[in-house]
C-alpha positions in Angstrom: 88.2 -40.3 -137.7 87.9 -38.7 -134.2 84.6 -39.5 -132.5 82.2 -36.6 -132.8 81.2 -34.8 -129.6 77.6 -35.4 -130.6 78.0 -39.2 -130.1 79.3 -38.8 -126.5 77.6 -38.2 -123.2 79.8 -35.2 -122.3 77.6 -33.5 -119.7 80.4 -32.4 -117.5 79.4 -30.8 -114.2 80.0 -27.1 -114.1 81.3 -25.4 -111.0 79.0 -22.7 -109.7 80.1 -19.3 -110.7 81.8 -17.3 -107.9 80.1 -14.4 -106.2 81.1 -12.1 -103.4 78.5 -13.8 -101.3 80.0 -17.2 -101.8 83.5 -15.8 -101.1 82.4 -14.3 -97.9 80.6 -17.4 -96.7 83.7 -19.5 -97.5 85.9 -16.9 -95.7 83.9 -17.2 -92.5 84.1 -21.0 -92.6 87.9 -20.8 -93.2 88.4 -18.4 -90.4 86.3 -20.5 -88.1 88.5 -23.5 -88.9 91.9 -21.9 -89.1 91.8 -18.5 -87.4 93.3 -15.4 -88.8 96.8 -16.9 -88.8 95.7 -19.7 -91.1 93.8 -17.5 -93.5 95.1 -16.9 -97.0 93.7 -16.2 -100.4 95.2 -19.5 -101.6 93.4 -21.4 -98.9 90.2 -19.6 -99.6 90.4 -20.4 -103.3 91.0 -24.0 -102.5 87.9 -24.1 -100.3 85.9 -22.7 -103.2 87.6 -25.0 -105.8 88.6 -22.0 -107.7 91.8 -20.4 -108.9 93.4 -17.8 -106.5 93.4 -15.1 -109.1 89.7 -15.6 -109.8 88.9 -14.2 -106.4 90.3 -10.8 -107.3 87.5 -10.3 -109.8 85.3 -9.8 -106.8 87.6 -8.3 -104.1 90.7 -6.2 -104.3 92.7 -7.8 -101.5 92.8 -10.2 -98.6 92.0 -7.3 -96.3 88.7 -6.7 -98.2 87.7 -10.3 -97.5 88.5 -10.0 -93.8 86.4 -6.8 -93.6 83.5 -8.4 -95.4 83.7 -11.6 -93.3 83.8 -9.6 -90.1 80.8 -7.6 -91.0 78.9 -10.7 -92.0 79.2 -12.3 -88.6 78.0 -9.0 -87.0 74.7 -9.7 -88.6 74.3 -12.6 -86.1 73.9 -10.1 -83.2 70.4 -9.1 -84.3 67.7 -8.6 -83.3 68.6 -5.2 -82.0 66.3 -5.2 -78.9 65.1 -7.9 -76.5 62.1 -9.8 -77.9 58.9 -9.8 -76.0 58.8 -13.6 -75.9 62.5 -14.6 -75.7 63.3 -18.1 -77.1 65.7 -20.4 -75.3 65.8 -22.2 -72.0 63.0 -22.1 -69.6 63.2 -20.6 -66.1 64.7 -23.7 -64.6 67.6 -23.9 -67.1 71.0 -23.2 -65.8 74.1 -22.3 -67.9 77.0 -24.6 -68.0 79.1 -26.5 -70.4 77.4 -28.7 -73.0 78.7 -32.3 -72.2 78.5 -33.0 -75.9 80.7 -30.1 -76.9 83.7 -31.4 -78.8 87.1 -30.7 -77.2 89.2 -27.9 -78.6 92.7 -28.1 -79.9 96.0 -29.4 -78.7 96.7 -27.7 -75.4 99.9 -26.4 -76.9 98.1 -24.5 -79.6 97.4 -21.5 -77.5 98.8 -19.9 -74.4 96.3 -19.8 -71.5 96.5 -18.5 -68.0 99.3 -19.7 -65.8 98.0 -22.7 -63.8 99.6 -21.1 -60.8 97.4 -18.0 -61.2 94.3 -18.0 -58.9 91.3 -18.7 -61.0 87.8 -17.5 -60.7 86.2 -14.1 -60.4 87.8 -11.0 -59.1 88.5 -11.6 -55.4 86.9 -8.2 -54.6 83.5 -9.5 -56.0 82.7 -12.7 -54.3 79.8 -14.8 -55.3 76.5 -13.4 -53.9 78.0 -10.0 -53.2 75.1 -8.1 -54.7 74.9 -8.6 -58.4 71.9 -6.4 -59.2 69.5 -7.7 -61.8 67.4 -4.8 -63.2 63.7 -5.4 -62.2 61.7 -6.6 -65.2 64.6 -7.3 -67.4 64.0 -11.0 -67.4 67.6 -11.8 -66.4 68.0 -14.7 -63.9 71.3 -15.5 -62.2 71.6 -18.7 -60.1 71.9 -18.0 -56.4 75.0 -20.3 -56.3 77.1 -22.3 -58.7 75.6 -25.3 -60.4 77.6 -28.2 -59.0 77.8 -29.6 -62.5 79.1 -26.5 -64.0 82.8 -26.1 -64.1 84.1 -22.7 -63.1 85.5 -20.3 -65.7 89.0 -18.7 -65.7 90.2 -15.7 -63.8 88.8 -12.7 -65.6 91.6 -10.8 -64.0 94.2 -12.7 -66.0 95.4 -10.4 -68.8 93.6 -11.3 -71.9 96.4 -9.8 -73.9 98.4 -12.9 -73.2 97.1 -14.1 -76.6 94.5 -12.0 -78.3 95.0 -13.9 -81.5 92.8 -16.8 -82.3 94.3 -20.2 -81.6 94.6 -21.8 -85.0 93.0 -25.1 -84.4 90.4 -23.9 -81.9 87.0 -25.2 -82.7 84.3 -22.5 -82.6 82.2 -22.8 -79.5 84.6 -25.2 -77.7 84.0 -25.1 -74.0 80.7 -24.1 -72.3 77.8 -23.4 -74.5 77.0 -19.7 -74.3 74.9 -17.1 -76.1 71.3 -18.2 -76.4 71.2 -18.9 -72.7 71.9 -15.4 -71.2 70.7 -13.4 -74.2 67.4 -15.2 -74.4 66.7 -14.5 -70.8 66.5 -10.8 -71.3 62.8 -10.1 -71.5 60.9 -7.1 -72.7 60.6 -5.5 -69.3 63.9 -3.6 -69.2 64.9 -0.8 -66.8 64.8 2.9 -66.8 67.8 5.0 -65.8 67.3 4.3 -62.1 67.0 0.6 -62.5 63.2 0.6 -62.4 60.7 -0.8 -64.9 60.7 -0.3 -68.6 59.6 2.8 -70.4 56.2 3.6 -71.9 54.6 0.8 -73.8 56.9 -1.8 -72.3 59.9 -0.5 -74.2 63.1 -2.1 -72.8 65.2 0.1 -70.6 68.7 1.1 -71.6 70.4 -1.4 -69.3 68.3 -4.3 -70.7 69.2 -3.3 -74.2 72.9 -3.1 -73.4 72.9 -6.5 -71.6 71.0 -8.1 -74.5 73.3 -6.7 -77.2 76.5 -7.5 -75.4 75.3 -11.0 -74.5 74.6 -11.7 -78.2 78.0 -10.2 -79.1 79.7 -12.6 -76.7 77.8 -15.5 -78.1 78.8 -14.5 -81.7 82.5 -14.2 -80.7 82.4 -17.7 -79.1 81.1 -19.1 -82.4 83.7 -17.2 -84.3 86.8 -17.0 -82.0 88.8 -15.0 -84.6 86.6 -11.9 -84.2 88.2 -10.2 -81.2 91.6 -10.3 -82.9 90.2 -8.6 -86.0 88.1 -6.0 -84.3 91.3 -4.6 -82.7 93.0 -4.1 -86.0 90.5 -2.2 -88.2 87.6 0.3 -88.1 84.2 -1.4 -88.1 82.5 0.4 -91.0 80.3 -2.3 -92.6 76.5 -1.9 -92.6 75.9 -4.5 -89.8 78.6 -3.1 -87.6 77.4 0.5 -88.1 73.8 -0.6 -87.2 75.1 -2.0 -83.9 77.1 1.2 -83.2 74.1 3.4 -83.9 72.0 1.4 -81.5 74.6 1.5 -78.8 75.1 5.3 -79.1 71.4 6.0 -79.3 70.6 3.8 -76.3 73.2 5.4 -74.1 72.5 8.9 -75.4 68.8 8.3 -74.7 69.7 7.3 -71.1 71.4 10.7 -70.6 75.1 10.4 -71.6 76.7 12.7 -74.1 80.0 14.0 -75.4 83.3 12.4 -74.3 81.5 10.4 -71.6 79.2 8.8 -74.1 82.1 7.8 -76.3 84.1 6.5 -73.3 81.1 4.4 -72.2 80.7 2.8 -75.6 84.5 2.1 -75.8 84.6 0.6 -72.3 81.7 -1.7 -73.0 83.2 -2.8 -76.3 86.6 -3.4 -74.7 85.0 -5.4 -71.9 83.2 -7.9 -74.1 86.1 -8.2 -76.5 88.6 -8.8 -73.7 86.3 -11.2 -71.8 85.7 -13.4 -74.9 89.4 -13.3 -76.0 90.3 -14.7 -72.5 87.4 -17.2 -72.6 88.3 -18.5 -76.0 92.0 -18.9 -75.1 91.1 -20.6 -71.9 89.0 -23.3 -73.6 91.5 -23.7 -76.4 94.1 -24.5 -73.7 92.1 -26.4 -71.1 89.9 -28.1 -73.8 87.4 -30.0 -71.6 85.2 -29.4 -68.5 86.9 -32.3 -66.8 90.3 -30.9 -67.3 89.1 -27.5 -66.1 87.7 -29.0 -62.9 90.8 -31.0 -62.2 93.0 -27.9 -62.7 90.9 -25.8 -60.4 91.0 -28.5 -57.7 94.8 -28.5 -57.8 95.0 -24.7 -57.7 92.6 -24.7 -54.7 94.7 -27.2 -52.8 97.8 -25.2 -53.6 96.3 -21.9 -52.4 95.1 -23.6 -49.2 98.7 -24.6 -48.4 100.5 -21.6 -49.6 98.1 -18.6 -49.5 95.2 -19.3 -47.2 94.2 -15.6 -47.1 93.9 -15.6 -50.9 92.2 -18.9 -50.9 89.3 -17.4 -48.9 88.7 -14.7 -51.5 89.8 -16.2 -54.8 86.8 -18.5 -55.1 88.7 -20.8 -57.4 86.0 -23.5 -57.4 83.0 -21.1 -57.4 82.7 -19.5 -60.8 81.2 -19.8 -64.2 81.6 -17.7 -67.3 78.0 -16.6 -67.7 77.7 -15.3 -64.1 81.2 -13.7 -64.3 80.3 -12.0 -67.6 77.0 -10.5 -66.2 78.6 -9.5 -62.9 81.4 -7.6 -64.6 78.9 -6.0 -67.0 76.7 -5.0 -64.1 79.6 -3.3 -62.4 80.4 -1.3 -65.5 76.7 -0.3 -66.0 76.6 0.8 -62.4 79.5 3.1 -63.1 77.8 4.4 -66.3 74.6 5.0 -64.5 76.3 7.1 -61.9 77.4 9.5 -64.7 73.9 10.1 -66.1 72.6 13.6 -66.2 70.2 14.4 -63.3 67.3 14.7 -65.7 67.7 11.1 -66.6 67.4 10.0 -63.0 69.9 8.6 -60.6 70.1 5.8 -58.1 
């Protein structure tokens, strides 16, 4: 006679029921680990210990999952405005690579800048050439490079060399970014002419833009697959729309309108996406601060021999990502500010 179930200890563990929330959480983790190229519904189901077809009870397609995952990480950009008491490093903290950051992937996993290409910031914008920090914004830029901070790549190198996410790249590989710059944007802000904040200490438009884009950059460093996806689909999720509404409202309040407003928003979005795409690809290729420093030293010696005039301007060994990002952003904001309506003030 078969043994009755009532005589057995048959308390088998039950898998938690799937939900859209669990699927999205697992999708973000899978994209972080494998990139867009390594993402599939089969791999997602395996991560969830579920059958592939069971996912389709909650989403219609793989594209649905990508849309949901993309909007989920946009929620990390909040808060929308600079806090009055920003968290993060104190005034003496500089930005540079975290020595404990694990190395990225195999150098062959992604195509980075040509080692023969001069590295460092735009030769036309040498260090100390007048990066303007809006008074009261709380931003602090070191007067010179931290000797312990390896320089970043040439931001003039076309980021389109590989806008896809290197498959094995570890999120955040390379210098630690995000909380450093973003948390240094205080509540002071600027008005349209670069002065103090508005009534009641409301942050000025430039401070809000710098805060928002700095957090966007930090988010895309944590999730290197984001730039590739944002270029392939409209951003219509609730978190993405909240960010778009803030951006348009901030710049419209500063005095922009019509096609100029739309162009300003597009330019700022393209800048942060392209900057981070190049930054992610660089660290996926170079992998470590030590390798970065060695490559820069070799390039500097080569330029000294073969192109001394370029060597004087390229500043190969005098760069870091944080400062380059803020300098480029400041140049764009200067251009936007020059287009403001007279009523909003001018420089």
